[in-house]
Every structure is written in structure tokens, then in C-alpha cells.
N, C-alpha and C positions, 0 to 999 in steps of 0.2 A: 504494498499498499505506497509505502513511503515512498519508492521511486518514483509514482504516479504526480506526487507533488512538489516533492522539490528536482532541482536542477543533477546532473548527472556530476558534477564535479560536492558537490554538500554530499552528498552521500558517503565521503568518507573521512566525512565528519559525523563523529559523536553527537548526540544529543546533548549532552553535559557540554560539549566541545560549542556546537552550534548557538547553544543559549547563553555559555560566557560572553560568544564572539560579540550577537546580540546586547546583553547587558553593557559589553565594555563604549560600544560603538555611540550607543544612546546618551552615555554617560558623555560621550567626547562630543557628543551635537549638541546636549544639556550644555556643558564647558563652554561651548561656543556661541550660546546665545539662542541657537536655533532651536525650536515649536517643535519636540517630537513626542508623539506617542507611538505605545505598542496594540498591534492591531493581531492576536496569535500569535503570528510566528512573522510575524510584517510589522518591519518599525516605518509611521508616515510623520510624512514630514509637512506641515502645514498643511496639509490637504491636497496638497499640487504634488507632493512625490512622497512612492515608495522604496522601502530598499527589502531588494528575500533575505532569502537565505541565499548562498554564507557569508551576506555582508559583506561584500568587495566594491568597487568601484561600477565596474560592469553591471552588478544584481540592484543600482537605480535605475529608476524608471519614472519619468514626467515629462506627459505632453511642452512644458518649459524648459525651452532650453538651455534660459537661465539660471533657471532654480537647481537644473540637470549637473552644469558645468560646475555650479558653484559648492554644491555639498559633494558628489564625484572629490573635488579638488578638498574635502573636509576628509573625506572617506578613508582616501588616499594618505594624509594627512597625517591618519590617526596615531593612537601612540602603539597600541597592537597590528595597523598595517602590518597588511604582507608583501615584503621589495616583491617587485615581478621586475625581471631584465627590462622593461620599458623605463622605469618609476625609479632606477638604482643610478646615483654620481657617481663616475668615480674622478677620483681626483688626484 
């Protein structure tokens, strides 16, 4: 049943890991003064954007491209965010 609702990449994380990511991201958004609420497994930002498991920048969805870009940037900069090859900086 889980495979029907969660994207493939989310299935490799345990329910506890997903809950921890969701909570961590919610706290990060609140710290940055973003109005966010939990709606089951989904985070909702100002009723204009949703973030689904596993709560990465690509899991954000919104019709408003400005809000989408700003929240994706915040998600990417969150302390618990995983670094992807595209987002890593080389010094």
C-alpha cells in the first residue's frame, strides 16, 4: 500500500526517518518565518505550496513559480538537507 502513495525514492526511508525529516523541515521553515502546517504526510506552505515525502526541493509543488523557487531554495539550505552533486560547492 505504501508504494501507491509514496514516490520511489521515499520508499527507501523508514517511516521514522520521514517523520524526522518532515519535523526538521517544518521547524526550519518556521524559523525562517514561513507559515507552514502539517496535513498528514504533506507540509503545506501558506495554502500555496505542498512538500511531499521525502521532503527535498524537488518534492515541492506550487502553481506560483515565485513561491516555489523561494521555498525550494529554503529547503535546499535547511540544516538537514542532503547535498546533491548539483548543489555542492567546490572550494
